[in-house]
N, C-alpha and C positions, 0 to 999 in steps of 0.2 A: 516484424523486421525493422531494424534500426534504419533511420534515415541517413542518407549520405551526408547531410549537414552535421550529424554527430561525428561521422568519420572525419570530416574536415576540422571539427573542433579538436579532435584527439590527435590526428596526424599532422594536420596543417598548422595548427596552434598559433603561429604568428608569422607575419610577413617581414621580409628583409628587402632592401633595395635590390633590384634585379642585377645579377652579376653575369647573366648569360652563361651559366655553367653547362648548359646543354650544347654540346658541339654539333651533333646531328643525330637524326634517326636513319639507321642504315638497314635496308632491306636486302638480304642475301638470298640469291637463288641457290638453295642448298642441294637440290637434286631434281632431275626430270625423269619420270618413270617411262619405261619402255614396255614392249609386249611381254617380256618375261616377267616383269614385275606385276603386270596386270593379271597374268595367268596364275601366279602363285599367291596373290593377295588374299588375305582373310578379311574381307570388307570390300567396299566399292572403290576400286582404284583404276580408273580408265587410263588407257595409253595416253601419254602426253601430260599427265598430271604433274604439276610443279609444286615442290615443297619450298615454301618461303620461310625464312627466319627474320625476325624483326629485333634489332638491337638499339638500345639507347646508349649513345656515347657521350660521356661527360668529362669535364675537366677533373684533374686529380683533386681529391678531397671532397668531392660531391658524392651524394648517395641517391640512388633511385628509390623513391618512396611509393608512387602509385600511378596507375592508369585509371582515369575516372571519368564519369559522366555526371553532370549536374545541370540544373535548368540553364538554358542558353548555351550549354556546351555538351552536345551529345557525344556519347561513346558508341562507335559503330564498328562491327566486323561483319563482312558479308562476302558471298561468292554468288555468281550467276548460276551455278550448278549445285554442288554439294561438297562438303569437306570430307577428306578421308579420315576415318577413325578405325584404328586397328582393332580387330575382334578378339585378339588374344590377351595381351597385357596392356592394351592401350588405356589411357587415362586422360582426364581433363586437365590435370597438372602433372608435370613430369617427375616430380620428386618421388612419387610412389611407383614409378616404373622400375622394376628390379634391374640393376646393372648387369646381372648375370645372364639376362635374357634379351638385352637390347639388340644383340646381333641375330636374334631369332626372326626369321621371316622379314616382314616389312615394318617392324616396330619402330625403326628409326624415322619413319615417315609419318608417324601418328601426329594428329593435330591437338594442340593444347595451348594454354596460357602459362606464363612463368614470371618469376622475378629473379632469374639467373640460372636456374637449373635446366638440364636437358635430359636428365635421368637421375635415378637415385645416386647420391654422392658424386655427382658429375655436373660441372659447369658446362654450359653451351657457349662456344666461342666461334668466331668466324673461321672457316676452314683455312684461310690464309694465315691465321694466327695460331693454328694448331701445329705443334712441333712434330707430329707424326708418331709419337711414342704411344704404345698400347692401342694403336688403331684396331678397331674391331674387324674381324675377318668373317665374311659371310660366304658360306660354301654351298648355298642352296640355289644358285643360279639367279639370284636377285641382287639388286643394288649395284649392278655392274655397268650400267649405262654411263658412257663418257661423253655426255652432252657438252658441247662448247658453251652452251648457255649457262651451265652450272659450274664451269671452271674446274677446279681441282676435284678429282674423283674421290668418292668415299673410301675406296680401297687404299688410298694414299693418306688422306687426312679427313677424319670423320667429324671434326668440330666438337669433340668431347675432351674435357680435361678433368681429372679426378679432383675432388675437393668437397666442401660442405656448403653449398649455396643455400640461401634463405628459402623458406617455404612461402607459398602464396597464402595470403589471408584475403578471403572474399567477402564483400559486402554487397548484398542486393543484386547479385548476378547469377542467380540459380539457373536462369534460362541459358546463359552463356556456358556454364559448366555442363549443363545437359546437352548442349549442342556438340560438345566435344567428347561425349560419352559413348559407350559401346552401342552400335546399331543406330546411332542418330542419323537422320536425313535432313536435319534443319540446315538452313543455309544463310541465316542472318540473325544478328543480335543488335538491338539498339536500346540504350538506357540513358536517362537523365537523373538517375538515382542509384548509382552503383559504382563499384571500384574493385580492382584487384591490387593488392598492396603488399609491401614488405615492411612490416611494422617497425623494424629497427634500421631499415634502409639497406639497400644492396649495393655492393661495389663489384667491379670486375675482378677476375682472378689475377690480372696484372693491372691493378688500379693506379699505379704510379705512372706508367707509360701509356696504357691503353685501357682506360676505365670504361669498359663496355659491359652492359648487362642485357642478356637475352630476355625479352618480354613475351615472346610467343613464337610458335611454329604452326604453320597452316599449309595443308596440302589440298589442292583442288585442281580440276581440269578446266574450271571456269575462270571468269574475270574476278580476281580477288581485290577487295578494297577494304580500307579501314579509315577511321577518323578517331584520333586519340587526343586526349588531354593528359599531360604529364606533370607530375609534381616531383621535384628534386629537393633534397636537403642540402643546405650550403655548409661549407666548412666551419661557419661561425654560428651555427645553431638556428639559422633562419630557413626559409623555404622560398622556392621559386616555382611559379606555376606557368606552364606553357600550354597554350590553347590553339585549337585548329581554326577557330572562327570567333568573331565577336569579342575581342579582348576588352577588359574593363579594369580600371584601376592599375594595379601593378602586374596584371597578367601580361604575358609576352606572346605575341602572335608568331606562330611558326608554320610556314607552308609545308614543311616536310612531315607534319603530323597528319596530312591527308595524302592517301596513296591509292592509286588504281593501277592494276597491272595491265600489260598489253593484252590485246584480244587473243582469244583461244587459237584462232587459225595461225596467227603469227608465231605463237609459242610452239605449236606442233611442227611448223616448218623448220624451226630452229633446234629440234630435238637432237639431231646428230651433229 
């Protein structure tokens, strides 16, 4: 297995002075599951499970390159219970989830990592940025919960826009990919020698006005947390590295790279 240091030589290549191209990390509450969803799920989906989407928002001209873990900068994804992994067409990366079946059952809630995609030939976008065109219709009594916590209902805007997003290139994160595979019951992943990357860099479908890239979707009824380190490519051929802790040299410390959701009881009280 190649060391992450090799990835850094290939992808990170050289440093430029920090331009702060990272506007923010945005965590969207995409959906809150109800009793109908739990009853019809093909996989473990407890009532009150929350589906989170994590976006990297950048200045125009910047490209998302990688989420990584290296010595002194851990990469972590965890829940206090377990992640929902759909047992039909679910996958650890969304590019291979066929668009023709995304509205089947609870596939929209599958957990995965990404560099822009939310399904085959589809970008993932904030529901508030979805124009509502070609919204998927689910007629099997699921995905109908109108939780105030999740805002816009999936029946109105599903956060999918057709296009050709980049594919994930994985380095040293086999356990993370397995955690989001069929039948997995794993609940945590930590590495200091791994990354998921977009080799040519990813931009949002509206990169001029709203340059947001979806980097993961995670469904759980537990307390969800992550600690990310992010690399962006600058418009001038350089790179910027944002870290959750222990910045060194040109690395930029960002508090929004560390996230812990509210507790389980609070979320269930806010379902309706």
